[in-house]
DRENDO-1510 file (C-alpha; in Angstrom, 1 decimal, always signed):
<recs>
REC; n; res; u; v; w
REC; 1; MET; +86.9; +75.7; -43.5 .
REC; 2; LEU; +88.6; +75.2; -40.3 .
REC; 3; PRO; +91.2; +77.7; -39.2 .
REC; 4; SER; +94.7; +76.8; -39.2 .
REC; 5; ILE; +97.1; +75.9; -36.9 .
REC; 6; TRP; +98.6; +79.6; -37.3 .
REC; 7; THR; +95.8; +81.6; -37.1 .
REC; 8; LEU; +94.8; +79.5; -33.6 .
REC; 9; ILE; +98.2; +80.0; -32.5 .
REC; 10; GLY; +98.2; +83.5; -33.3 .
REC; 11; GLN; +95.2; +83.8; -31.7 .
REC; 12; ALA; +96.2; +82.0; -28.8 .
REC; 13; GLY; +99.0; +84.1; -28.1 .
REC; 14; THR; +97.3; +87.7; -29.0 .
REC; 15; PHE; +95.2; +86.3; -25.8 .
REC; 16; LEU; +97.9; +85.8; -23.8 .
REC; 17; VAL; +99.7; +89.1; -24.6 .
REC; 18; PHE; +96.5; +90.8; -24.0 .
REC; 19; ILE; +96.5; +88.6; -20.5 .
REC; 20; TRP; +99.8; +89.6; -19.9 .
REC; 21; ALA; +98.9; +93.1; -20.6 .
REC; 22; VAL; +95.7; +93.1; -18.3 .
REC; 23; MET; +97.6; +91.3; -15.2 .
REC; 24; LYS; +100.7; +93.8; -15.6 .
REC; 25; PHE; +98.7; +97.2; -15.9 .
REC; 26; VAL; +95.2; +97.2; -15.3 .
REC; 27; TRP; +94.6; +94.7; -12.8 .
REC; 28; PRO; +96.9; +96.3; -9.7 .
REC; 29; PRO; +95.2; +99.5; -9.9 .
REC; 30; LEU; +92.2; +97.6; -9.8 .
REC; 31; VAL; +93.0; +95.4; -6.9 .
REC; 32; GLN; +94.9; +99.0; -5.3 .
REC; 33; ALA; +91.7; +101.1; -5.7 .
REC; 34; MET; +89.6; +97.6; -4.0 .
REC; 35; GLU; +91.9; +97.4; -1.2 .
REC; 36; GLU; +91.6; +101.4; -0.6 .
REC; 37; ARG; +88.0; +101.2; -0.7 .
REC; 38; ARG; +87.9; +98.3; +0.9 .
REC; 39; GLN; +89.7; +100.2; +3.7 .
REC; 40; LYS; +87.7; +103.6; +3.6 .
REC; 41; ILE; +84.5; +101.3; +4.2 .
REC; 42; ALA; +86.4; +99.7; +7.3 .
REC; 43; GLU; +87.2; +102.4; +8.8 .
REC; 44; GLY; +83.9; +104.6; +7.9 .
REC; 45; LEU; +82.4; +100.9; +10.0 .
REC; 46; ALA; +84.8; +101.5; +12.8 .
REC; 47; GLN; +84.1; +105.6; +13.5 .
REC; 48; SER; +80.4; +104.9; +13.3 .
REC; 49; GLU; +81.2; +101.9; +15.5 .
REC; 50; GLU; +83.5; +104.9; +17.9 .
REC; 51; ALA; +80.9; +107.5; +17.3 .
REC; 52; GLU; +77.9; +105.1; +18.5 .
REC; 53; GLN; +79.5; +104.7; +22.3 .
REC; 54; ALA; +80.9; +107.8; +21.8 .
REC; 55; LEU; +77.0; +108.9; +22.2 .
REC; 56; GLU; +76.2; +106.4; +24.5 .
REC; 57; ARG; +78.8; +107.7; +27.3 .
REC; 58; ALA; +77.8; +111.4; +26.1 .
REC; 59; THR; +74.5; +110.5; +27.2 .
REC; 60; SER; +75.2; +108.3; +30.1 .
REC; 61; GLU; +76.8; +111.1; +31.3 .
REC; 62; ALA; +74.9; +114.0; +30.6 .
REC; 63; GLU; +71.8; +111.3; +32.3 .
REC; 64; GLU; +74.6; +111.3; +35.8 .
REC; 65; ILE; +75.3; +115.1; +35.5 .
REC; 66; ILE; +71.3; +115.6; +35.3 .
REC; 67; ARG; +70.6; +113.6; +38.1 .
REC; 68; GLU; +73.6; +114.9; +40.3 .
REC; 69; ALA; +72.3; +118.4; +39.2 .
REC; 70; ARG; +69.1; +117.6; +40.6 .
REC; 71; LYS; +70.3; +115.8; +43.9 .
REC; 72; LYS; +72.2; +119.3; +44.5 .
REC; 73; ALA; +68.8; +121.3; +44.0 .
REC; 74; GLY; +67.0; +119.0; +46.4 .
REC; 75; GLU; +70.0; +119.7; +48.7 .
REC; 76; ILE; +70.2; +123.1; +48.6 .
REC; 77; ILE; +66.1; +123.4; +48.9 .
REC; 78; GLU; +66.5; +121.3; +52.0 .
REC; 79; GLN; +68.9; +123.8; +53.3 .
REC; 80; ALA; +67.6; +126.5; +52.4 .
REC; 81; ASN; +64.1; +124.9; +54.1 .
REC; 82; GLN; +66.4; +124.1; +57.7 .
REC; 83; ARG; +67.9; +127.5; +57.6 .
REC; 84; GLY; +64.0; +128.9; +57.2 .
REC; 85; THR; +63.0; +126.6; +59.8 .
REC; 86; GLN; +66.0; +127.8; +61.9 .
REC; 87; LEU; +65.3; +131.5; +60.9 .
REC; 88; VAL; +62.1; +131.5; +62.9 .
REC; 89; GLU; +63.1; +129.6; +65.7 .
REC; 90; GLN; +65.9; +131.8; +66.5 .
REC; 91; ALA; +63.0; +134.9; +66.1 .
REC; 92; LYS; +60.8; +132.4; +68.3 .
REC; 93; GLN; +63.5; +132.7; +71.2 .
REC; 94; ASP; +64.6; +135.8; +70.2 .
REC; 95; ALA; +61.2; +137.0; +70.6 .
REC; 96; LEU; +60.8; +135.1; +74.2 .
REC; 97; THR; +63.7; +136.1; +75.3 .
REC; 98; GLU; +62.4; +139.9; +75.0 .
REC; 99; ARG; +59.5; +139.2; +76.3 .
REC; 100; ASP; +60.7; +137.6; +79.6 .
REC; 101; ARG; +63.3; +140.5; +79.4 .
REC; 102; GLN; +60.0; +143.3; +79.6 .
REC; 103; VAL; +58.1; +141.0; +82.0 .
REC; 104; ALA; +61.0; +140.6; +84.4 .
REC; 105; ALA; +62.2; +144.4; +84.5 .
REC; 106; ALA; +58.3; +145.5; +85.2 .
REC; 107; GLU; +57.9; +143.2; +88.0 .
REC; 108; ALA; +60.9; +145.3; +89.1 .
REC; 109; GLU; +59.6; +148.7; +88.2 .
REC; 110; ILE; +56.6; +147.5; +90.3 .
REC; 111; ARG; +58.3; +146.0; +93.2 .
REC; 112; GLN; +59.9; +149.7; +93.5 .
REC; 113; ALA; +57.0; +151.2; +93.2 .
REC; 114; THR; +55.4; +149.3; +95.9 .
REC; 115; ASN; +58.6; +149.8; +97.7 .
REC; 116; GLN; +58.5; +153.6; +97.7 .
REC; 117; ALA; +54.5; +154.1; +98.6 .
REC; 118; ARG; +55.0; +151.6; +101.5 .
REC; 119; GLU; +58.4; +153.5; +102.3 .
REC; 120; ALA; +56.3; +156.9; +101.7 .
REC; 121; LEU; +53.0; +155.6; +103.8 .
REC; 122; ARG; +55.3; +154.3; +106.8 .
REC; 123; GLU; +56.6; +158.0; +106.5 .
REC; 124; ARG; +53.1; +159.5; +106.7 .
REC; 125; LEU; +52.0; +157.1; +109.0 .
REC; 126; ALA; +55.4; +158.0; +111.4 .
REC; 127; GLU; +54.5; +161.6; +111.3 .
REC; 128; LEU; +50.2; +160.9; +111.6 .
REC; 129; ALA; +51.5; +159.0; +114.6 .
REC; 130; VAL; +53.4; +161.7; +116.6 .
REC; 131; SER; +51.2; +164.5; +115.5 .
REC; 132; GLY; +48.4; +162.0; +116.9 .
REC; 133; ALA; +50.1; +161.1; +120.2 .
REC; 134; GLY; +51.4; +165.2; +120.4 .
REC; 135; ARG; +47.7; +165.9; +120.7 .
REC; 136; VAL; +46.4; +162.6; +123.0 .
REC; 137; ILE; +49.3; +163.9; +125.3 .
REC; 138; GLU; +48.9; +167.5; +124.4 .
REC; 139; LYS; +53.0; +168.2; +125.0 .
REC; 140; GLU; +55.2; +168.3; +122.1 .
REC; 141; ILE; +57.3; +165.0; +121.4 .
REC; 142; ASP; +60.8; +165.3; +120.1 .
REC; 143; PRO; +60.6; +164.2; +116.9 .
REC; 144; ALA; +64.8; +163.2; +116.4 .
REC; 145; ARG; +64.1; +160.5; +120.3 .
REC; 146; HIS; +60.8; +159.6; +118.7 .
REC; 147; ARG; +61.8; +159.0; +115.6 .
REC; 148; ASP; +64.3; +156.3; +116.3 .
REC; 149; MET; +61.7; +154.4; +117.5 .
REC; 150; LEU; +58.5; +155.1; +115.0 .
REC; 151; ASP; +61.1; +153.5; +112.2 .
REC; 152; LYS; +61.5; +150.9; +114.9 .
REC; 153; LEU; +58.0; +150.1; +114.9 .
REC; 154; ALA; +57.8; +150.6; +111.1 .
REC; 155; ALA; +60.1; +148.4; +110.4 .
REC; 156; GLU; +58.1; +145.9; +112.4 .
REC; 157; LEU; +54.5; +146.9; +109.8 .
</recs>
């Protein structure tokens, strides 16, 4: 049995109505859903790429910051070492200066004590000379008059 032409036309019409209904009501939401899904995937890939680049930049910046921090730490350590060396050198200089000052003061004291001892010896020598001369001459010598003479003699000594 052959299908009748009317059956074929009816089936073709029904098929065309079905295709029209699918194209009108079903196909646009499917296409729209697929397009939205494609955009979300594209956005996700773009965000992933941006996040990867941001991570690389952050890693690079972190490495640069660490490098700078190490450099500054090295500079600070070097400055501390230099300051320590300066302090030691300054302390040495201060000690040497103090030593020189004390040596100079001691030398001045020694010179003063020597001069005082010489002066005392001169006075004692003058007294002994006057006394000895008085005994030799056996008469009294005028101490004031002869004092000038003995001072000249002491100055020559």
